[in-house]
C-alpha positions in Angstrom: 30.6 19.1 -21.4 32.8 16.3 -22.7 36.0 18.4 -22.6 35.2 19.3 -19.0 34.8 15.6 -18.0 38.0 14.6 -19.8 39.9 17.1 -17.6 38.9 15.1 -14.6 41.0 12.2 -13.4 39.4 8.8 -13.4 38.7 9.0 -9.6 36.8 12.2 -10.0 35.0 11.0 -13.2 33.8 7.7 -11.6 32.6 9.6 -8.5 30.7 12.0 -10.7 29.1 9.1 -12.7 28.2 7.1 -9.7 26.7 10.0 -7.8 24.6 11.1 -10.8 23.2 7.6 -11.3 22.5 7.1 -7.6 20.8 10.5 -7.2 18.6 10.1 -10.3 17.7 6.5 -9.3 16.7 7.3 -5.7 14.8 10.4 -6.8 12.8 8.6 -9.5 12.1 5.6 -7.2 11.0 7.9 -4.4 8.7 9.8 -6.8 7.2 6.6 -8.2 6.6 5.2 -4.7 5.0 8.5 -3.6 2.7 8.6 -6.6 1.7 5.0 -6.2 1.0 5.5 -2.5 -1.1 8.6 -3.3 -3.1 6.7 -5.9 -3.8 3.8 -3.6 -4.9 6.0 -0.8 -7.2 8.0 -3.1 -8.7 4.7 -4.3 -9.3 3.5 -0.7 -10.8 6.8 0.2 -13.2 6.7 -2.8 -14.4 3.2 -1.7 -14.8 4.6 1.9 -16.8 7.6 0.7 -18.9 5.4 -1.6 -19.7 3.1 1.4 -20.5 6.1 3.6 -22.7 7.9 1.0 -24.7 4.8 0.0 -25.2 3.7 3.6 -26.2 7.2 4.7 -28.6 7.6 1.7 -30.2 4.3 2.6 -30.6 5.3 6.2 -32.1 8.7 5.2 -34.6 7.1 2.8 -35.7 4.7 5.6 -36.0 7.6 8.0 -38.1 9.8 5.6 -40.2 6.7 4.7 -40.9 6.1 8.4 -42.1 9.7 8.9 -44.2 9.5 5.8 -45.9 6.4 7.2 -46.5 8.2 10.5 -48.3 11.0 8.6 -50.9 8.5 7.3 -52.6 8.2 10.6 -53.4 11.9 10.5 -54.5 11.9 6.9 -57.1 9.3 7.6 -58.1 10.7 11.0 -61.9 11.6 11.0 -61.2 14.7 13.2 -58.7 16.0 10.6 -61.2 15.5 7.8 -64.1 17.0 9.9 -61.9 20.0 10.9 -61.4 20.9 7.3 -65.1 20.7 6.5 -66.2 23.1 9.4 -67.8 26.4 8.7 -66.8 29.7 10.3 -69.7 29.7 12.8 -69.0 26.2 14.2 -66.6 27.4 16.8 -67.4 24.9 19.5 -66.9 21.9 17.1 -63.7 23.5 15.9 -62.4 23.6 19.5 -63.2 19.9 20.1 -61.7 18.8 16.8 -58.6 20.9 17.5 -58.1 19.2 20.9 -58.5 15.7 19.4 -56.1 16.5 16.5 -53.5 17.8 18.9 -53.7 14.6 20.9 -53.0 12.6 17.8 -50.2 14.9 16.8 -48.6 14.6 20.2 -48.7 10.8 20.0 -46.8 11.0 16.7 -44.3 13.5 18.2 -43.7 11.2 21.1 -43.1 8.2 18.8 -40.8 10.3 16.6 -39.0 12.7 18.8 -37.1 14.2 15.9 -40.3 16.0 14.7 -40.0 19.6 15.6 -43.6 20.6 14.7 -46.7 19.1 13.1 -49.2 21.5 11.6 -52.5 21.4 9.8 -53.5 24.4 7.7 -57.0 24.7 6.2 -58.1 26.7 3.2 -60.3 28.6 5.5 -57.2 30.0 7.3 -57.6 27.8 10.4 -54.5 26.2 11.8 -53.7 23.4 14.3 -50.2 23.1 15.7 -48.8 20.1 17.6 -47.6 22.4 20.3 -48.5 25.9 21.4 -45.8 28.4 20.5 -45.5 32.1 19.4 -45.9 32.3 15.6 -43.4 34.4 13.7 -45.0 35.5 10.4 -42.2 37.5 8.8 -43.0 36.7 5.2 -46.7 36.0 5.3 -49.3 38.2 7.0 -51.9 35.5 7.5 -52.6 31.8 7.5 -54.4 32.2 4.2 -51.1 33.2 2.6 -49.3 30.3 4.2 -51.9 27.9 2.8 -51.6 29.3 -0.7 -47.8 29.0 -0.4 -47.9 25.4 0.8 -50.4 24.5 -1.9 -48.0 25.7 -4.6 -45.2 23.4 -3.4 -47.2 20.3 -2.7 -48.5 18.0 -5.6 -52.3 17.8 -6.1 -51.9 14.1 -6.4 -51.5 13.8 -2.6 -47.9 12.8 -2.8 -45.6 14.1 -0.1 -43.3 17.1 -0.8 -39.9 17.1 1.0 -38.0 20.4 1.1 -35.3 21.9 3.1 -36.2 25.5 4.1 -36.9 27.8 7.0 -39.8 26.7 9.2 -43.2 28.2 8.1 -43.9 29.3 11.6 -40.4 30.2 12.8 -38.3 31.8 10.1 -35.1 31.7 12.2 -35.2 27.9 12.3 -34.0 25.8 9.3 -35.9 22.5 9.0 -36.7 19.7 6.6 -40.3 20.1 5.8 -42.6 17.3 4.7 -46.1 18.4 3.5 -48.9 16.9 1.5 -52.5 18.0 0.6 -55.4 16.4 2.4 -59.2 16.5 1.9 -62.2 16.6 4.1 -65.1 14.1 4.3 -67.5 16.0 2.1 -65.5 16.0 -1.2 -62.4 14.7 -2.9 -61.1 18.3 -3.4 -58.1 19.0 -1.2 -59.0 21.5 1.6 -55.9 21.6 3.7 -52.2 21.0 4.0 -50.7 18.6 6.6 -47.0 19.2 7.3 -44.1 17.9 9.5 -41.0 20.0 10.4 -38.0 17.9 11.2 -34.9 19.6 12.7 -32.0 19.2 10.3 -29.8 18.2 13.2 -31.7 14.9 13.4 -29.8 13.8 10.3 -26.5 14.2 12.2 -27.8 11.9 15.0 -29.0 9.4 12.4 -25.7 9.3 10.5 -23.5 9.3 13.6 -21.2 11.9 12.0 -18.7 11.7 14.9 -17.3 8.5 13.6 -16.3 9.8 10.2 -12.5 10.0 9.5 -10.2 12.0 7.2 -12.3 15.2 7.9 -15.2 13.6 5.9 -18.4 15.6 5.8 -21.8 14.8 4.5 -24.4 17.2 3.0 -27.6 17.0 0.9 -28.6 18.8 -2.3 -32.1 18.9 -3.5 -33.0 18.6 -7.3 -33.0 22.4 -7.6 -29.4 22.6 -6.4 -30.2 24.0 -2.9 -28.4 22.7 0.1 -30.9 20.8 2.3 -28.5 19.8 5.0 -24.9 20.8 5.9 -23.0 20.8 9.1 -22.3 24.5 8.4 -25.6 26.2 9.2 -24.7 29.2 7.1 -24.9 27.1 4.0 -28.4 25.8 4.6 -30.7 26.8 1.8 -27.9 28.2 -0.3 -27.5 27.4 -4.0 -24.6 25.1 -4.9 -22.1 26.7 -7.3 -23.0 26.2 -11.0 -20.1 24.1 -12.1 -20.2 21.9 -9.0 -24.0 21.5 -9.3 -23.6 20.4 -12.9 -21.1 17.7 -12.0 -23.3 16.4 -9.2 -26.3 16.2 -11.5 -24.7 14.4 -14.4 -25.3 10.9 -13.2 -27.1 9.0 -10.4 -23.8 8.4 -8.6 -20.1 9.0 -9.2 -16.9 10.5 -7.8 -14.6 13.4 -8.8 -12.1 15.9 -7.5 -13.1 19.6 -7.4 -12.5 22.7 -5.4 -14.5 23.3 -2.2 -13.7 26.6 -0.4 -10.5 26.9 -2.5 -9.3 23.4 -1.5 -9.0 20.3 -3.6 -11.6 17.9 -2.4 -12.6 14.4 -3.3 -16.4 14.0 -3.8 -18.6 10.9 -3.9 -22.3 11.5 -4.6 -25.4 9.3 -4.9 -29.0 10.4 -5.8 -32.0 8.9 -4.0 -34.8 7.7 -6.2 -37.2 8.0 -3.2 -36.5 11.6 -2.2 -34.8 13.0 -5.3 -32.0 14.3 -3.0 -28.3 14.0 -3.8 -26.2 12.9 -0.8 -22.6 14.0 -1.1 -19.7 12.6 1.0 -16.5 14.6 0.6 -13.0 14.7 2.1 -10.3 17.3 1.6 -7.3 15.9 -0.3 -4.9 17.3 2.3 -6.6 15.2 5.0 -6.6 12.1 2.7 -2.9 12.5 1.9 -1.8 13.4 5.4 -0.3 9.9 6.1 1.5 10.1 2.8 2.8 13.6 3.7 4.5 12.1 6.7 5.9 9.3 4.7 7.1 11.9 2.1 9.0 13.8 4.7 10.6 10.7 6.0 11.4 9.5 2.5 13.1 12.7 1.7 15.2 12.5 4.8 16.0 8.8 4.1 16.8 9.6 0.5 19.2 12.4 1.5 20.9 10.1 4.0 21.1 7.3 1.4 22.5 9.6 -1.2 25.1 10.9 1.3 26.2 7.3 2.2 26.1 6.3 -1.5 28.4 9.2 -2.5 30.8 8.3 0.4 30.8 4.6 -0.7 31.3 5.6 -4.3 34.3 7.7 -3.4 35.8 4.8 -1.5 35.0 2.4 -4.3 36.5 4.6 -7.0 39.7 5.0 -5.0 39.9 1.2 -4.7 39.9 1.0 -8.5 42.2 3.8 -9.2 44.8 2.9 -6.6 45.8 -0.4 -8.2 45.9 1.2 -11.6 48.4 3.7 -10.3 50.5 0.9 -9.0 50.4 -0.9 -12.3 51.4 2.4 -14.0 54.4 2.9 -11.8 55.4 -0.8 -12.2 55.2 -0.7 -16.0 57.3 2.4 -16.2 60.1 0.4 -14.5 59.8 -2.3 -17.1 60.1 -0.3 -20.3 62.1 -2.9 -22.3 61.4 -5.7 -24.7 58.7 -5.9 -27.4 54.9 -5.8 -27.1 51.9 -5.0 -29.1 51.0 -1.3 -29.3 47.5 -0.1 -28.6 45.7 3.1 -29.5 46.4 6.0 -27.2 43.3 7.1 -25.2 42.0 10.7 -24.8 42.3 12.6 -21.6 44.8 12.9 -18.8 43.6 10.2 -16.4 45.5 7.3 -14.9 44.5 4.8 -17.5 45.6 7.1 -20.4 49.0 7.4 -18.6 49.3 3.6 -18.3 48.6 3.2 -22.1 51.3 5.9 -22.8 53.9 4.0 -20.7 52.9 0.7 -22.2 53.4 2.0 -25.8 56.9 3.2 -24.8 58.0 -0.1 -23.3 56.7 -2.4 -26.0 59.5 -1.3 -28.3 62.1 -2.8 -25.9 60.1 -5.9 -24.7 58.8 -7.3 -28.1 61.6 -9.8 -28.8 61.9 -11.0 -25.2 58.2 -11.4 -24.9 57.9 -13.3 -28.1 60.7 -15.7 -27.1 59.1 -16.1 -23.7 55.7 -16.7 -25.2 57.0 -19.4 -27.5 58.8 -21.2 -24.7 55.8 -20.9 -22.4 53.5 -22.2 -25.2 55.7 -25.3 -25.6 55.6 -25.9 -21.9 51.9 -25.5 -21.8 51.4 -28.0 -24.6 53.5 -30.6 -22.8 51.6 -29.9 -19.5 48.2 -30.1 -21.3 49.1 -33.4 -22.9 50.3 -34.8 -19.6 47.0 -33.7 -17.9 44.9 -35.2 -20.7 46.7 -38.5 -20.3 46.2 -38.6 -16.6 42.6 -37.6 -16.9 41.9 -40.3 -19.4 43.5 -42.9 -17.2 41.5 -41.7 -14.2 38.3 -41.7 -16.1 38.9 -45.3 -17.3 39.2 -46.3 -13.7 36.1 -44.7 -12.4 33.9 -44.6 -15.4 30.4 -44.8 -14.1 29.1 -46.6 -17.1 31.5 -49.5 -16.3 29.7 -50.3 -13.0 26.3 -49.5 -14.4 26.8 -51.9 -17.4 28.2 -54.6 -15.0 25.0 -54.4 -12.9 22.9 -54.5 -16.1 24.8 -57.7 -17.1 24.2 -59.2 -13.7 20.5 -58.4 -14.0 20.4 -60.1 -17.4 22.1 -63.3 -16.0 19.7 -63.3 -13.1 16.7 -63.1 -15.4 18.1 -66.0 -17.5 18.6 -68.1 -14.4 15.2 -67.2 -12.9 16.9 -65.5 -9.9 14.2 -62.9 -9.5 15.5 -61.5 -6.2 19.0 -61.0 -7.6 17.5 -59.4 -10.7 15.4 -57.1 -8.7 18.4 -56.1 -6.5 20.7 -55.6 -9.4 18.2 -53.5 -11.2 17.6 -51.4 -8.1 21.3 -50.9 -7.5 21.8 -50.0 -11.1 19.1 -47.3 -10.9 20.5 -46.0 -7.6 24.0 -45.7 -9.0 22.8 -44.1 -12.2 20.8 -41.6 -10.2 23.8 -40.9 -7.8 26.2 -40.1 -10.6 23.9 -37.7 -12.4 25.4 -34.3 -12.7 22.5 -32.4 -11.1 22.5 -30.9 -7.6 18.7 -30.2 -7.6 16.0 -32.8 -8.5 12.3 -33.1 -8.2 10.6 -34.8 -5.2 9.3 -37.5 -7.7 12.8 -38.4 -8.7 14.0 -38.5 -5.1 11.1 -40.8 -4.1 11.9 -43.1 -7.0 15.5 -43.4 -5.6 14.1 -44.1 -2.1 11.9 -46.9 -3.5 15.0 -48.5 -5.2 16.8 -48.2 -1.9 14.0 -49.9 0.0 14.0 -52.8 -2.5 17.7 -53.5 -1.6 17.0 -53.1 2.1 14.0 -55.5 2.1 16.1 -58.2 0.4 18.9 -57.5 2.8 16.8 -57.9 6.0 14.3 -60.4 4.4 11.3 -58.5 5.7 8.9 -55.8 4.5 9.8 -52.3 5.8 6.7 -50.2 6.5 7.2 -47.0 4.6 4.1 -44.9 3.8 4.1 -41.9 1.5 1.7 -39.0 2.1 2.5 -36.9 -0.9 -0.2 -34.9 -2.8 0.4 -35.4 -6.5 0.8 -31.7 -7.2 3.9 -31.6 -4.9 5.9 -34.2 -6.8 7.3 -31.5 -9.1 8.7 -29.4 -6.1 12.5 -29.2 -6.2 14.9 -30.4 -3.6 18.6 -31.3 -3.1 19.6 -34.6 -4.7 20.2 -37.5 -2.3 18.7 -35.7 0.7 15.8 -38.0 1.4 17.3 -41.5 1.1 20.0 -41.0 3.9 17.2 -39.9 6.3 15.1 -43.0 5.5 18.3 -45.1 6.0 18.8 -43.5 9.4 15.2 -44.1 10.4 15.6 -47.8 9.6 19.0 -48.2 11.2 18.6 -46.1 14.3 14.8 -46.1 14.7 13.4 -49.5 13.7 16.5 -51.7 14.2 16.1 -51.6 18.0 12.5 -52.8 17.6 13.4 -55.7 15.3 12.6 -53.6 12.2 8.9 -53.6 13.3 7.4 -50.2 12.9 6.5 -47.7 10.3 8.1 -44.8 8.5 5.9 -42.0 7.2 7.1 -39.5 4.5 5.0 -36.3 4.3 5.2 -33.2 2.2 3.6 -29.8 2.4 4.1 -26.2 1.1 3.5 -22.7 2.2 3.7 -19.7 -0.1 7.5 -19.6 0.0 8.7 -22.9 1.5 8.6 -26.6 0.7 8.7 -29.0 3.7 9.3 -32.8 3.9 9.0 -34.8 7.1 10.4 -38.3 7.7 8.7 -39.7 10.8 9.3 -43.1 12.4 7.8 -44.8 15.5 11.1 -46.4 16.5 13.4 -46.1 19.5 13.3 -42.3 19.5 16.0 -40.0 21.0 16.7 -38.5 24.4 16.1 -34.8 25.0 19.8 -34.2 25.7 21.0 -35.9 22.6 18.3 -34.1 20.5 19.4 -30.7 21.8 23.0 -31.5 21.1 22.3 -32.5 17.5 20.1 -29.5 16.7 22.7 -27.1 18.3 25.4 -28.6 16.1 23.2 -28.4 13.1 22.8 -24.6 13.8 26.5 -24.2 14.0 28.2 -22.3 11.2 31.3 -24.6 10.8 31.1 -27.9 9.0 31.1 -31.1 11.1 30.1 -34.8 11.1 27.6 -36.1 13.6 28.9 -39.2 15.3 27.9 -42.7 14.2 25.0 -42.9 16.7 23.0 -40.6 14.4 24.7 -41.3 11.0 27.0 -39.1 8.9 24.2 -38.6 6.3 22.4 -36.1 8.5 25.4 -33.7 8.5 25.9 -34.2 4.8 22.3 -33.5 3.9 22.1 -30.5 6.1 25.3 -28.8 4.8 24.5 -29.5 1.2 21.1 -27.9 1.5 22.6 -24.8 3.2 25.4 -24.6 0.6 22.8 -24.5 -2.2 19.9 -22.5 -0.6 21.5 -20.7 2.3 21.4 -20.9 6.1 17.6 -20.2 6.3 17.0 -23.7 5.1 18.2 -27.2 6.0 17.3 -29.9 8.5 15.7 -30.0 11.9 15.1 -33.0 14.3 12.3 -33.5 16.8 11.3 -36.5 18.9 11.1 -38.2 22.3 12.6 -41.3 23.7 10.6 -44.5 22.9 8.2 -42.4 20.8 10.0 -42.1 17.5 11.8 -39.3 15.7 10.8 -36.7 13.1 13.3 -35.2 10.7 12.1 -32.1 8.8 13.7 -30.8 5.6 13.0 -27.2 4.5 13.6 -25.9 0.9 12.6 -22.7 -0.8 10.0 -22.9 -3.5 10.9 -21.6 -7.0 8.5 -19.3 -9.0 7.8 -21.9 -11.5 6.3 -24.4 -9.0 4.4 -21.6 -7.3 2.7 -20.6 -10.6 1.9 -24.2 -11.5 0.5 -25.1 -8.1 
């Protein structure tokens, strides 16, 4: 592998390296993005299925509970109890009781139109149905056998039994059957079975299945593992596969991925305490990941295009590196004389190896000349450096910032000694302003900038012999936000000079600060003379211009300086913007980016 690579020239080798790195990086990144998207969609679908399953289970429990309550009116009906106590010879009474019971059954059917059939079966083999219909007895030959069958599946305690099975009186129809034992008036021994048949389709109406997404389906499994309800009628009453039933019965609720009809499917299940049924919401993984599949195809196409462009750019880039080396190689071959330091030859036949070979040949002729030239150049450099150091020291002595600062401090001391408090205050403020101005920092905190503004206001108030109304609206947690140094004081100065001056320095200046997630904003507002609409538009247009400029004296050169310094440090998305109306004041807005440290500490 290494020998094969060394046979390539540097252009081919760099192209191979770049292409390999780019292809691997894009492939890994695309795979990670796809895996993360798949995981997030599966999580969202689990939450969705959980919501559907729990809500549907709750609705089902309420629905069954309502039907159970409806059955109580029949259980306590005197005609029902009397019907169960009748002897075989009391045909006339049986007829009257039957008619009264049917009336009560029909009332319940009208109030609960999902009930398919209400039936009362006595131990004497007599039956009352809520509606007259042909009876299909395919499994049982008589009503006595039906009674015995129902008695086995209903608790003696009188509790209701809820099953999903074919109707007792119509084998071709699959229903949800609710039945319970009931007694007559003469004794406490159960003498009959009262039952309701509810069409399984009623659950579809109750659940509003048409609104489900991602091919989501709902079905119910009873404690014995039989399917009570499923949208596929062929599965009703069928036993759930052993492994799937075992997973659905492990806990009261949960989720997992398993096969359903040979397709990977996401299941969420919850077991009702009231009915004992397990309600399952499931969605095929292919439907869940269908949006990601489209993204995957687009990502593959985009990755292929990106790789193609990356390879092309790599080729152009490597040529831009190799071409100068070839020129250096040709130039050095023409200069094979003098003396120079030899370097170790490199392996391979690429351009750089050839440059080294030529270099080692010419150092034998150039060594003496280069050594003499080096000594001469070294002497000249020493003279030049000494000259520059002397000039720099002279310049520093002239503009040494400590000189002026110390002078102001001396003035302050003399003013204090002579009880000249105003001069002392001005000297101290000027000293602080100058010390702040010469600090070697481009970016400062809002707190530091406000302190500079306060010192400036001290000087201005002594200058104009009147109090300038400047009000700060700065939340304490924003004082640590960062901004460009000397960007606030020029705006306050402009507000005083151009805004309040025309009103005899009567008015107010408000300084406000606010933040969003990514930006830090400061506003300097005054209620001074304001600005005309034409002038405002001209200034803002010039602020948006790319080239550097100075706004004329009517607005102050500080505006241009502040705006350009902000853009030089933070980019063209940030800077200064002016709003206002004539005779209504002016607002200057500064916008800065927030750094991660201040975001975390906010």
